[in-house]
PDB file of N, CA, C and O in Angstrom:
ATOM      1  N   TYR A   1     -11.389  -0.094 -14.359  1.00  0.00           N
ATOM      2  CA  TYR A   1     -11.468   1.163 -14.927  1.00  0.00           C
ATOM      3  C   TYR A   1     -13.482   1.652 -15.201  1.00  0.00           C
ATOM      4  O   TYR A   1     -14.133   2.670 -14.967  1.00  0.00           O
ATOM      5  N   ASP A   2     -13.760   0.523 -15.689  1.00  0.00           N
ATOM      6  CA  ASP A   2     -15.142   0.812 -16.031  1.00  0.00           C
ATOM      7  C   ASP A   2     -15.918   1.098 -14.907  1.00  0.00           C
ATOM      8  O   ASP A   2     -16.533   2.163 -14.846  1.00  0.00           O
ATOM      9  N   GLU A   3     -15.975   0.020 -13.733  1.00  0.00           N
ATOM     10  CA  GLU A   3     -16.493   0.412 -12.474  1.00  0.00           C
ATOM     11  C   GLU A   3     -16.263   1.539 -11.858  1.00  0.00           C
ATOM     12  O   GLU A   3     -17.179   2.274 -11.489  1.00  0.00           O
ATOM     13  N   ALA A   4     -14.887   1.825 -11.659  1.00  0.00           N
ATOM     14  CA  ALA A   4     -14.581   3.219 -11.065  1.00  0.00           C
ATOM     15  C   ALA A   4     -15.102   4.472 -11.823  1.00  0.00           C
ATOM     16  O   ALA A   4     -15.618   5.446 -11.275  1.00  0.00           O
ATOM     17  N   GLY A   5     -14.886   4.308 -13.226  1.00  0.00           N
ATOM     18  CA  GLY A   5     -15.293   5.349 -14.179  1.00  0.00           C
ATOM     19  C   GLY A   5     -16.827   5.771 -13.974  1.00  0.00           C
ATOM     20  O   GLY A   5     -17.225   6.934 -14.034  1.00  0.00           O
ATOM     21  N   ARG A   6     -17.627   4.649 -13.724  1.00  0.00           N
ATOM     22  CA  ARG A   6     -19.197   4.758 -13.587  1.00  0.00           C
ATOM     23  C   ARG A   6     -19.454   5.454 -12.240  1.00  0.00           C
ATOM     24  O   ARG A   6     -20.271   6.346 -12.014  1.00  0.00           O
ATOM     25  N   ALA A   7     -18.573   4.855 -11.374  1.00  0.00           N
ATOM     26  CA  ALA A   7     -18.866   5.355  -9.996  1.00  0.00           C
ATOM     27  C   ALA A   7     -18.467   6.835  -9.763  1.00  0.00           C
ATOM     28  O   ALA A   7     -19.058   7.606  -9.007  1.00  0.00           O
ATOM     29  N   LEU A   8     -17.394   7.118 -10.509  1.00  0.00           N
ATOM     30  CA  LEU A   8     -16.822   8.659 -10.508  1.00  0.00           C
ATOM     31  C   LEU A   8     -17.129   9.496 -11.359  1.00  0.00           C
ATOM     32  O   LEU A   8     -16.702  10.649 -11.425  1.00  0.00           O
ATOM     33  N   GLY A   9     -18.069   8.851 -12.234  1.00  0.00           N
ATOM     34  CA  GLY A   9     -18.726  10.081 -13.299  1.00  0.00           C
ATOM     35  C   GLY A   9     -17.562  10.553 -14.204  1.00  0.00           C
ATOM     36  O   GLY A   9     -17.616  11.701 -14.644  1.00  0.00           O
ATOM     37  N   LEU A  10     -16.314   9.607 -14.574  1.00  0.00           N
ATOM     38  CA  LEU A  10     -15.286   9.685 -15.455  1.00  0.00           C
ATOM     39  C   LEU A  10     -15.583   8.598 -16.500  1.00  0.00           C
ATOM     40  O   LEU A  10     -16.212   7.554 -16.322  1.00  0.00           O
ATOM     41  N   ALA A  11     -14.879   9.151 -17.875  1.00  0.00           N
ATOM     42  CA  ALA A  11     -15.004   8.257 -18.716  1.00  0.00           C
ATOM     43  C   ALA A  11     -13.481   7.304 -19.130  1.00  0.00           C
ATOM     44  O   ALA A  11     -12.805   7.396 -20.155  1.00  0.00           O
ATOM     45  N   LEU A  12     -13.270   6.402 -17.929  1.00  0.00           N
ATOM     46  CA  LEU A  12     -11.669   5.827 -17.787  1.00  0.00           C
ATOM     47  C   LEU A  12     -11.659   4.975 -18.774  1.00  0.00           C
ATOM     48  O   LEU A  12     -10.683   4.302 -19.106  1.00  0.00           O
ATOM     49  N   LEU A  13     -12.501   4.968 -19.173  1.00  0.00           N
ATOM     50  CA  LEU A  13     -12.146   3.632 -20.148  1.00  0.00           C
ATOM     51  C   LEU A  13     -11.740   4.250 -21.795  1.00  0.00           C
ATOM     52  O   LEU A  13     -11.147   3.619 -22.670  1.00  0.00           O
ATOM     53  N   GLN A  14     -12.171   5.412 -21.862  1.00  0.00           N
ATOM     54  CA  GLN A  14     -11.825   6.154 -23.147  1.00  0.00           C
ATOM     55  C   GLN A  14     -10.627   7.327 -22.721  1.00  0.00           C
ATOM     56  O   GLN A  14      -9.845   7.788 -23.552  1.00  0.00           O
ATOM     57  N   GLU A  15     -10.636   7.702 -21.322  1.00  0.00           N
ATOM     58  CA  GLU A  15      -9.406   8.544 -20.856  1.00  0.00           C
ATOM     59  C   GLU A  15      -8.833   8.208 -19.710  1.00  0.00           C
ATOM     60  O   GLU A  15      -8.969   8.887 -18.692  1.00  0.00           O
ATOM     61  N   PRO A  16      -8.005   6.922 -19.780  1.00  0.00           N
ATOM     62  CA  PRO A  16      -7.168   6.521 -18.395  1.00  0.00           C
ATOM     63  C   PRO A  16      -6.397   7.368 -17.958  1.00  0.00           C
ATOM     64  O   PRO A  16      -5.736   7.155 -16.942  1.00  0.00           O
ATOM     65  N   ASP A  17      -6.330   8.481 -18.630  1.00  0.00           N
ATOM     66  CA  ASP A  17      -5.012   9.344 -17.926  1.00  0.00           C
ATOM     67  C   ASP A  17      -5.667  10.146 -16.875  1.00  0.00           C
ATOM     68  O   ASP A  17      -5.029  10.645 -15.947  1.00  0.00           O
ATOM     69  N   ARG A  18      -7.114  10.284 -17.043  1.00  0.00           N
ATOM     70  CA  ARG A  18      -7.626  11.153 -16.243  1.00  0.00           C
ATOM     71  C   ARG A  18      -7.264  10.868 -14.570  1.00  0.00           C
ATOM     72  O   ARG A  18      -7.328  11.712 -13.675  1.00  0.00           O
ATOM     73  N   LEU A  19      -6.859   9.401 -14.430  1.00  0.00           N
ATOM     74  CA  LEU A  19      -6.441   9.244 -13.402  1.00  0.00           C
ATOM     75  C   LEU A  19      -4.823   9.860 -12.601  1.00  0.00           C
ATOM     76  O   LEU A  19      -4.349   9.831 -11.465  1.00  0.00           O
ATOM     77  N   LEU A  20      -4.518  10.234 -13.560  1.00  0.00           N
ATOM     78  CA  LEU A  20      -3.065  10.900 -13.408  1.00  0.00           C
ATOM     79  C   LEU A  20      -3.409  12.365 -12.583  1.00  0.00           C
ATOM     80  O   LEU A  20      -2.557  12.987 -11.948  1.00  0.00           O
ATOM     81  N   GLU A  21      -4.818  12.775 -12.726  1.00  0.00           N
ATOM     82  CA  GLU A  21      -4.728  14.273 -12.081  1.00  0.00           C
ATOM     83  C   GLU A  21      -5.164  13.947 -10.617  1.00  0.00           C
ATOM     84  O   GLU A  21      -6.048  13.115 -10.412  1.00  0.00           O
ATOM     85  N   PRO A  22      -4.563  14.585  -9.642  1.00  0.00           N
ATOM     86  CA  PRO A  22      -4.259  14.317  -8.542  1.00  0.00           C
ATOM     87  C   PRO A  22      -5.719  14.034  -7.672  1.00  0.00           C
ATOM     88  O   PRO A  22      -5.858  13.205  -6.772  1.00  0.00           O
ATOM     89  N   VAL A  23      -6.766  14.971  -8.212  1.00  0.00           N
ATOM     90  CA  VAL A  23      -8.260  14.884  -7.518  1.00  0.00           C
ATOM     91  C   VAL A  23      -8.564  13.732  -7.984  1.00  0.00           C
ATOM     92  O   VAL A  23      -8.808  13.000  -7.025  1.00  0.00           O
ATOM     93  N   ASN A  24      -8.691  13.122  -9.074  1.00  0.00           N
ATOM     94  CA  ASN A  24      -8.998  11.969  -9.503  1.00  0.00           C
ATOM     95  C   ASN A  24      -8.489  10.588  -8.932  1.00  0.00           C
ATOM     96  O   ASN A  24      -9.208   9.672  -8.533  1.00  0.00           O
ATOM     97  N   ALA A  25      -7.174  10.613  -8.968  1.00  0.00           N
ATOM     98  CA  ALA A  25      -6.234   9.778  -8.019  1.00  0.00           C
ATOM     99  C   ALA A  25      -6.835   9.517  -6.626  1.00  0.00           C
ATOM    100  O   ALA A  25      -7.105   8.435  -6.104  1.00  0.00           O
ATOM    101  N   ALA A  26      -6.957  10.578  -6.222  1.00  0.00           N
ATOM    102  CA  ALA A  26      -7.250  10.333  -4.577  1.00  0.00           C
ATOM    103  C   ALA A  26      -8.672  10.000  -4.597  1.00  0.00           C
ATOM    104  O   ALA A  26      -8.922   9.105  -3.789  1.00  0.00           O
ATOM    105  N   ARG A  27      -9.755  10.444  -5.291  1.00  0.00           N
ATOM    106  CA  ARG A  27     -10.987   9.990  -5.452  1.00  0.00           C
ATOM    107  C   ARG A  27     -11.370   8.451  -5.908  1.00  0.00           C
ATOM    108  O   ARG A  27     -12.366   7.815  -5.564  1.00  0.00           O
ATOM    109  N   SER A  28     -10.227   8.003  -6.839  1.00  0.00           N
ATOM    110  CA  SER A  28     -10.569   6.656  -7.042  1.00  0.00           C
ATOM    111  C   SER A  28      -9.862   5.463  -5.881  1.00  0.00           C
ATOM    112  O   SER A  28     -10.134   4.292  -5.620  1.00  0.00           O
ATOM    113  N   ALA A  29      -9.012   6.273  -5.458  1.00  0.00           N
ATOM    114  CA  ALA A  29      -8.339   5.299  -4.165  1.00  0.00           C
ATOM    115  C   ALA A  29      -9.435   5.341  -2.930  1.00  0.00           C
ATOM    116  O   ALA A  29      -9.751   4.346  -2.277  1.00  0.00           O
ATOM    117  N   ALA A  30      -9.884   6.484  -2.756  1.00  0.00           N
ATOM    118  CA  ALA A  30     -11.123   6.497  -1.732  1.00  0.00           C
ATOM    119  C   ALA A  30     -12.172   5.648  -2.024  1.00  0.00           C
ATOM    120  O   ALA A  30     -12.887   5.092  -1.190  1.00  0.00           O
ATOM    121  N   TRP A  31     -12.284   5.522  -3.729  1.00  0.00           N
ATOM    122  CA  TRP A  31     -13.711   4.720  -3.815  1.00  0.00           C
ATOM    123  C   TRP A  31     -13.030   3.063  -3.569  1.00  0.00           C
ATOM    124  O   TRP A  31     -13.567   2.194  -2.882  1.00  0.00           O
ATOM    125  N   PHE A  32     -11.961   2.947  -4.189  1.00  0.00           N
ATOM    126  CA  PHE A  32     -11.745   1.520  -4.001  1.00  0.00           C
ATOM    127  C   PHE A  32     -11.607   1.183  -2.926  1.00  0.00           C
ATOM    128  O   PHE A  32     -11.997   0.038  -2.692  1.00  0.00           O
ATOM    129  N   TRP A  33     -10.982   2.007  -1.726  1.00  0.00           N
ATOM    130  CA  TRP A  33     -10.925   1.876  -0.223  1.00  0.00           C
ATOM    131  C   TRP A  33     -12.193   1.325   0.122  1.00  0.00           C
ATOM    132  O   TRP A  33     -12.342   0.152   0.467  1.00  0.00           O
ATOM    133  N   GLN A  34     -13.374   2.415   0.005  1.00  0.00           N
ATOM    134  CA  GLN A  34     -14.979   2.175   0.360  1.00  0.00           C
ATOM    135  C   GLN A  34     -15.536   0.986  -0.034  1.00  0.00           C
ATOM    136  O   GLN A  34     -16.189   0.250   0.705  1.00  0.00           O
ATOM    137  N   THR A  35     -15.249   0.759  -1.366  1.00  0.00           N
ATOM    138  CA  THR A  35     -15.917  -0.162  -1.955  1.00  0.00           C
ATOM    139  C   THR A  35     -15.581  -1.806  -1.581  1.00  0.00           C
ATOM    140  O   THR A  35     -16.197  -2.871  -1.594  1.00  0.00           O
ATOM    141  N   ARG A  36     -14.414  -1.392  -1.289  1.00  0.00           N
ATOM    142  CA  ARG A  36     -13.719  -2.954  -0.742  1.00  0.00           C
ATOM    143  C   ARG A  36     -13.786  -3.379   0.781  1.00  0.00           C
ATOM    144  O   ARG A  36     -13.337  -4.397   1.308  1.00  0.00           O
ATOM    145  N   GLY A  37     -14.516  -2.247   1.377  1.00  0.00           N
ATOM    146  CA  GLY A  37     -14.654  -2.261   2.960  1.00  0.00           C
ATOM    147  C   GLY A  37     -13.451  -2.398   3.855  1.00  0.00           C
ATOM    148  O   GLY A  37     -13.471  -3.036   4.907  1.00  0.00           O
ATOM    149  N   LEU A  38     -12.153  -1.612   3.263  1.00  0.00           N
ATOM    150  CA  LEU A  38     -10.986  -1.594   3.864  1.00  0.00           C
ATOM    151  C   LEU A  38     -11.036  -0.939   5.281  1.00  0.00           C
ATOM    152  O   LEU A  38     -10.261  -1.402   6.118  1.00  0.00           O
ATOM    153  N   ASN A  39     -11.805   0.018   5.619  1.00  0.00           N
ATOM    154  CA  ASN A  39     -12.226   0.759   6.657  1.00  0.00           C
ATOM    155  C   ASN A  39     -12.501  -0.016   8.184  1.00  0.00           C
ATOM    156  O   ASN A  39     -12.348   0.457   9.310  1.00  0.00           O
ATOM    157  N   ALA A  40     -12.949  -1.338   7.788  1.00  0.00           N
ATOM    158  CA  ALA A  40     -13.522  -2.353   8.754  1.00  0.00           C
ATOM    159  C   ALA A  40     -12.273  -3.042   9.308  1.00  0.00           C
ATOM    160  O   ALA A  40     -12.089  -3.305  10.497  1.00  0.00           O
ATOM    161  N   LEU A  41     -11.336  -3.333   8.171  1.00  0.00           N
ATOM    162  CA  LEU A  41      -9.846  -3.874   8.568  1.00  0.00           C
ATOM    163  C   LEU A  41      -8.950  -2.790   9.240  1.00  0.00           C
ATOM    164  O   LEU A  41      -8.293  -3.024  10.254  1.00  0.00           O
ATOM    165  N   ALA A  42      -8.971  -1.654   8.637  1.00  0.00           N
ATOM    166  CA  ALA A  42      -8.026  -0.761   9.181  1.00  0.00           C
ATOM    167  C   ALA A  42      -8.506  -0.004  10.645  1.00  0.00           C
ATOM    168  O   ALA A  42      -7.673   0.552  11.361  1.00  0.00           O
ATOM    169  N   ASP A  43      -9.664  -0.048  10.918  1.00  0.00           N
ATOM    170  CA  ASP A  43      -9.981   0.489  12.125  1.00  0.00           C
ATOM    171  C   ASP A  43      -9.191   0.002  13.320  1.00  0.00           C
ATOM    172  O   ASP A  43      -8.733  -1.115  13.077  1.00  0.00           O
ATOM    173  N   ASP A  44      -8.875   0.436  14.504  1.00  0.00           N
ATOM    174  CA  ASP A  44      -8.116  -0.218  15.403  1.00  0.00           C
ATOM    175  C   ASP A  44      -9.042  -0.716  16.389  1.00  0.00           C
ATOM    176  O   ASP A  44      -9.662   0.056  17.120  1.00  0.00           O
ATOM    177  N   ARG A  45      -9.178  -2.103  16.450  1.00  0.00           N
ATOM    178  CA  ARG A  45      -9.849  -2.585  17.754  1.00  0.00           C
ATOM    179  C   ARG A  45      -8.695  -3.363  18.637  1.00  0.00           C
ATOM    180  O   ARG A  45      -7.698  -3.891  18.145  1.00  0.00           O
ATOM    181  N   SER A  46      -9.005  -3.333  19.948  1.00  0.00           N
ATOM    182  CA  SER A  46      -8.211  -3.928  20.543  1.00  0.00           C
ATOM    183  C   SER A  46      -8.290  -5.438  20.746  1.00  0.00           C
ATOM    184  O   SER A  46      -7.399  -6.014  21.370  1.00  0.00           O
ATOM    185  N   ASP A  47      -9.456  -6.173  20.175  1.00  0.00           N
ATOM    186  CA  ASP A  47      -9.736  -7.417  20.232  1.00  0.00           C
ATOM    187  C   ASP A  47      -9.343  -8.032  18.934  1.00  0.00           C
ATOM    188  O   ASP A  47      -9.860  -9.120  18.678  1.00  0.00           O
ATOM    189  N   ASP A  48      -8.608  -7.573  18.171  1.00  0.00           N
ATOM    190  CA  ASP A  48      -8.310  -8.303  16.677  1.00  0.00           C
ATOM    191  C   ASP A  48      -6.916  -8.469  16.417  1.00  0.00           C
ATOM    192  O   ASP A  48      -6.063  -7.953  17.138  1.00  0.00           O
ATOM    193  N   ASP A  49      -6.670  -9.105  15.506  1.00  0.00           N
ATOM    194  CA  ASP A  49      -5.222  -9.265  14.969  1.00  0.00           C
ATOM    195  C   ASP A  49      -4.759  -7.960  13.758  1.00  0.00           C
ATOM    196  O   ASP A  49      -5.262  -7.782  12.648  1.00  0.00           O
ATOM    197  N   ASP A  50      -3.909  -7.362  14.264  1.00  0.00           N
ATOM    198  CA  ASP A  50      -3.755  -5.994  13.341  1.00  0.00           C
ATOM    199  C   ASP A  50      -2.633  -6.591  12.491  1.00  0.00           C
ATOM    200  O   ASP A  50      -2.716  -6.086  11.372  1.00  0.00           O
ATOM    201  N   ASP A  51      -1.923  -7.197  12.540  1.00  0.00           N
ATOM    202  CA  ASP A  51      -1.086  -7.556  11.541  1.00  0.00           C
ATOM    203  C   ASP A  51      -1.920  -8.521  10.592  1.00  0.00           C
ATOM    204  O   ASP A  51      -1.654  -8.539   9.390  1.00  0.00           O
ATOM    205  N   GLY A  52      -2.835  -9.251  11.071  1.00  0.00           N
ATOM    206  CA  GLY A  52      -3.572  -9.901   9.975  1.00  0.00           C
ATOM    207  C   GLY A  52      -4.400  -9.485   9.255  1.00  0.00           C
ATOM    208  O   GLY A  52      -4.799  -9.938   8.182  1.00  0.00           O
ATOM    209  N   ASP A  53      -4.838  -8.188  10.069  1.00  0.00           N
ATOM    210  CA  ASP A  53      -5.939  -7.110   9.085  1.00  0.00           C
ATOM    211  C   ASP A  53      -4.694  -6.358   8.065  1.00  0.00           C
ATOM    212  O   ASP A  53      -4.918  -6.303   6.855  1.00  0.00           O
ATOM    213  N   PHE A  54      -3.619  -5.892   8.523  1.00  0.00           N
ATOM    214  CA  PHE A  54      -2.649  -5.282   7.476  1.00  0.00           C
ATOM    215  C   PHE A  54      -2.526  -6.239   6.316  1.00  0.00           C
ATOM    216  O   PHE A  54      -2.612  -5.810   5.165  1.00  0.00           O
ATOM    217  N   VAL A  55      -2.288  -7.784   6.625  1.00  0.00           N
ATOM    218  CA  VAL A  55      -2.200  -8.475   5.587  1.00  0.00           C
ATOM    219  C   VAL A  55      -3.112  -8.539   4.687  1.00  0.00           C
ATOM    220  O   VAL A  55      -2.875  -8.434   3.483  1.00  0.00           O
ATOM    221  N   SER A  56      -4.382  -8.741   5.246  1.00  0.00           N
ATOM    222  CA  SER A  56      -5.673  -8.706   4.342  1.00  0.00           C
ATOM    223  C   SER A  56      -6.031  -7.411   3.722  1.00  0.00           C
ATOM    224  O   SER A  56      -6.812  -7.303   2.777  1.00  0.00           O
ATOM    225  N   ILE A  57      -5.559  -6.664   4.169  1.00  0.00           N
ATOM    226  CA  ILE A  57      -5.690  -5.114   3.086  1.00  0.00           C
ATOM    227  C   ILE A  57      -4.803  -5.309   2.026  1.00  0.00           C
ATOM    228  O   ILE A  57      -5.209  -5.143   0.876  1.00  0.00           O
ATOM    229  N   THR A  58      -3.371  -5.716   2.304  1.00  0.00           N
ATOM    230  CA  THR A  58      -2.322  -5.947   1.327  1.00  0.00           C
ATOM    231  C   THR A  58      -2.889  -6.577   0.308  1.00  0.00           C
ATOM    232  O   THR A  58      -2.643  -6.066  -0.785  1.00  0.00           O
ATOM    233  N   LYS A  59      -3.617  -7.587   0.303  1.00  0.00           N
ATOM    234  CA  LYS A  59      -3.942  -8.826  -0.438  1.00  0.00           C
ATOM    235  C   LYS A  59      -4.970  -8.263  -1.103  1.00  0.00           C
ATOM    236  O   LYS A  59      -5.145  -8.452  -2.307  1.00  0.00           O
ATOM    237  N   ILE A  60      -5.956  -7.305  -0.155  1.00  0.00           N
ATOM    238  CA  ILE A  60      -7.084  -7.165  -1.321  1.00  0.00           C
ATOM    239  C   ILE A  60      -6.647  -6.012  -2.635  1.00  0.00           C
ATOM    240  O   ILE A  60      -7.089  -5.983  -3.783  1.00  0.00           O
ATOM    241  N   ILE A  61      -5.455  -4.964  -1.869  1.00  0.00           N
ATOM    242  CA  ILE A  61      -5.208  -4.107  -2.803  1.00  0.00           C
ATOM    243  C   ILE A  61      -4.363  -4.566  -3.848  1.00  0.00           C
ATOM    244  O   ILE A  61      -4.382  -4.097  -4.986  1.00  0.00           O
ATOM    245  N   ASN A  62      -3.629  -5.476  -3.466  1.00  0.00           N
ATOM    246  CA  ASN A  62      -2.528  -5.921  -4.452  1.00  0.00           C
ATOM    247  C   ASN A  62      -2.587  -7.325  -4.990  1.00  0.00           C
ATOM    248  O   ASN A  62      -1.888  -7.712  -5.927  1.00  0.00           O
ATOM    249  N   GLY A  63      -3.421  -8.032  -4.373  1.00  0.00           N
ATOM    250  CA  GLY A  63      -3.791  -9.454  -4.880  1.00  0.00           C
ATOM    251  C   GLY A  63      -3.160 -10.291  -4.262  1.00  0.00           C
ATOM    252  O   GLY A  63      -3.576 -11.440  -4.410  1.00  0.00           O
ATOM    253  N   GLY A  64      -2.010 -10.114  -3.395  1.00  0.00           N
ATOM    254  CA  GLY A  64      -0.929 -10.836  -2.934  1.00  0.00           C
ATOM    255  C   GLY A  64      -0.321 -10.370  -2.079  1.00  0.00           C
ATOM    256  O   GLY A  64      -0.728  -9.270  -1.708  1.00  0.00           O
ATOM    257  N   THR A  65       0.795 -10.891  -1.429  1.00  0.00           N
ATOM    258  CA  THR A  65       1.630 -10.288  -0.321  1.00  0.00           C
ATOM    259  C   THR A  65       3.143  -9.969  -0.648  1.00  0.00           C
ATOM    260  O   THR A  65       4.006  -9.800   0.213  1.00  0.00           O
ATOM    261  N   THR A  66       3.399  -9.895  -2.389  1.00  0.00           N
ATOM    262  CA  THR A  66       4.476  -8.956  -2.502  1.00  0.00           C
ATOM    263  C   THR A  66       4.584  -8.004  -2.204  1.00  0.00           C
ATOM    264  O   THR A  66       3.612  -7.248  -2.220  1.00  0.00           O
ATOM    265  N   GLY A  67       6.015  -7.522  -1.722  1.00  0.00           N
ATOM    266  CA  GLY A  67       6.497  -6.293  -0.951  1.00  0.00           C
ATOM    267  C   GLY A  67       5.932  -6.032   0.337  1.00  0.00           C
ATOM    268  O   GLY A  67       5.746  -4.885   0.744  1.00  0.00           O
ATOM    269  N   LEU A  68       5.594  -7.272   1.122  1.00  0.00           N
ATOM    270  CA  LEU A  68       4.851  -7.143   2.376  1.00  0.00           C
ATOM    271  C   LEU A  68       5.606  -6.489   3.655  1.00  0.00           C
ATOM    272  O   LEU A  68       5.125  -5.826   4.573  1.00  0.00           O
ATOM    273  N   SER A  69       7.097  -6.937   3.388  1.00  0.00           N
ATOM    274  CA  SER A  69       8.046  -6.539   4.446  1.00  0.00           C
ATOM    275  C   SER A  69       8.344  -5.059   4.099  1.00  0.00           C
ATOM    276  O   SER A  69       8.675  -4.357   5.054  1.00  0.00           O
ATOM    277  N   GLU A  70       8.288  -4.557   3.043  1.00  0.00           N
ATOM    278  CA  GLU A  70       8.625  -3.074   2.891  1.00  0.00           C
ATOM    279  C   GLU A  70       7.419  -2.407   3.436  1.00  0.00           C
ATOM    280  O   GLU A  70       7.511  -1.447   4.201  1.00  0.00           O
ATOM    281  N   ARG A  71       6.367  -2.873   3.076  1.00  0.00           N
ATOM    282  CA  ARG A  71       5.097  -1.977   3.496  1.00  0.00           C
ATOM    283  C   ARG A  71       4.867  -1.980   4.858  1.00  0.00           C
ATOM    284  O   ARG A  71       4.228  -1.085   5.410  1.00  0.00           O
ATOM    285  N   ARG A  72       5.441  -3.118   5.555  1.00  0.00           N
ATOM    286  CA  ARG A  72       5.412  -3.345   7.109  1.00  0.00           C
ATOM    287  C   ARG A  72       6.747  -2.053   7.774  1.00  0.00           C
ATOM    288  O   ARG A  72       6.622  -1.476   8.854  1.00  0.00           O
ATOM    289  N   ARG A  73       7.615  -1.908   7.070  1.00  0.00           N
ATOM    290  CA  ARG A  73       8.558  -1.290   7.331  1.00  0.00           C
ATOM    291  C   ARG A  73       8.208   0.620   7.222  1.00  0.00           C
ATOM    292  O   ARG A  73       8.692   1.488   7.949  1.00  0.00           O
ATOM    293  N   TYR A  74       7.427   0.764   6.304  1.00  0.00           N
ATOM    294  CA  TYR A  74       6.861   1.991   6.009  1.00  0.00           C
ATOM    295  C   TYR A  74       5.731   2.128   6.954  1.00  0.00           C
ATOM    296  O   TYR A  74       5.701   3.256   7.445  1.00  0.00           O
ATOM    297  N   TRP A  75       4.884   1.419   7.326  1.00  0.00           N
ATOM    298  CA  TRP A  75       4.213   1.432   8.005  1.00  0.00           C
ATOM    299  C   TRP A  75       4.518   1.822   9.738  1.00  0.00           C
ATOM    300  O   TRP A  75       3.931   2.519  10.565  1.00  0.00           O
ATOM    301  N   ALA A  76       5.603   1.072   9.753  1.00  0.00           N
ATOM    302  CA  ALA A  76       6.082   1.555  11.425  1.00  0.00           C
ATOM    303  C   ALA A  76       6.845   3.032  11.388  1.00  0.00           C
ATOM    304  O   ALA A  76       6.736   3.845  12.306  1.00  0.00           O
ATOM    305  N   GLN A  77       7.551   3.232  10.313  1.00  0.00           N
ATOM    306  CA  GLN A  77       7.840   4.274  10.377  1.00  0.00           C
ATOM    307  C   GLN A  77       6.973   5.358  10.353  1.00  0.00           C
ATOM    308  O   GLN A  77       7.353   6.404  10.880  1.00  0.00           O
ATOM    309  N   ALA A  78       5.805   5.293   9.803  1.00  0.00           N
ATOM    310  CA  ALA A  78       4.720   6.178   9.505  1.00  0.00           C
ATOM    311  C   ALA A  78       3.985   6.441  10.963  1.00  0.00           C
ATOM    312  O   ALA A  78       3.539   7.521  11.349  1.00  0.00           O
ATOM    313  N   ARG A  79       3.969   5.102  11.721  1.00  0.00           N
ATOM    314  CA  ARG A  79       3.498   5.149  13.175  1.00  0.00           C
ATOM    315  C   ARG A  79       4.380   6.124  14.280  1.00  0.00           C
ATOM    316  O   ARG A  79       3.928   6.967  15.055  1.00  0.00           O
ATOM    317  N   ARG A  80       5.846   5.687  14.062  1.00  0.00           N
ATOM    318  CA  ARG A  80       6.625   6.597  14.934  1.00  0.00           C
ATOM    319  C   ARG A  80       6.538   8.027  14.652  1.00  0.00           C
ATOM    320  O   ARG A  80       6.572   8.863  15.556  1.00  0.00           O
ATOM    321  N   THR A  81       6.415   8.355  13.292  1.00  0.00           N
ATOM    322  CA  THR A  81       6.446  10.016  12.770  1.00  0.00           C
ATOM    323  C   THR A  81       4.992  10.577  13.376  1.00  0.00           C
ATOM    324  O   THR A  81       4.894  11.717  13.830  1.00  0.00           O
ATOM    325  N   LEU A  82       4.127   9.849  13.337  1.00  0.00           N
ATOM    326  CA  LEU A  82       2.950  10.328  13.703  1.00  0.00           C
ATOM    327  C   LEU A  82       2.709  10.199  15.509  1.00  0.00           C
ATOM    328  O   LEU A  82       1.717  10.661  16.072  1.00  0.00           O
ATOM    329  N   GLY A  83       3.607   9.626  16.073  1.00  0.00           N
ATOM    330  CA  GLY A  83       3.482   9.536  17.239  1.00  0.00           C
ATOM    331  C   GLY A  83       2.328   8.410  17.897  1.00  0.00           C
ATOM    332  O   GLY A  83       1.710   8.573  18.949  1.00  0.00           O
ATOM    333  N   LEU A  84       2.232   7.292  17.016  1.00  0.00           N
ATOM    334  CA  LEU A  84       1.202   6.410  17.284  1.00  0.00           C
ATOM    335  C   LEU A  84       1.762   5.038  18.172  1.00  0.00           C
ATOM    336  O   LEU A  84       1.050   4.201  18.726  1.00  0.00           O
ATOM    337  N   ASP A  85       3.153   5.079  18.131  1.00  0.00           N
ATOM    338  CA  ASP A  85       3.985   4.089  19.018  1.00  0.00           C
ATOM    339  C   ASP A  85       4.579   4.342  20.254  1.00  0.00           C
ATOM    340  O   ASP A  85       5.205   3.454  20.831  1.00  0.00           O
TER     341      ASP A  85
END
């Protein structure tokens, strides 16, 4: 909260519920994604292991792989819905 609050100009240690506000929730998620270099893993490249990247992103965000199979199902559904498969 401290690091995100400083980056976003929010007093999150004193007012953590500020992250319940949609704009601040989105900003904090974007800040986390950017500061952890997740775009480099998420970018589609033909010469890498997409599932390995998916697992790496999951570990960075969640600290482990709990719920990974469910996230894979959600991702597959999203890809079908977006016409990416």
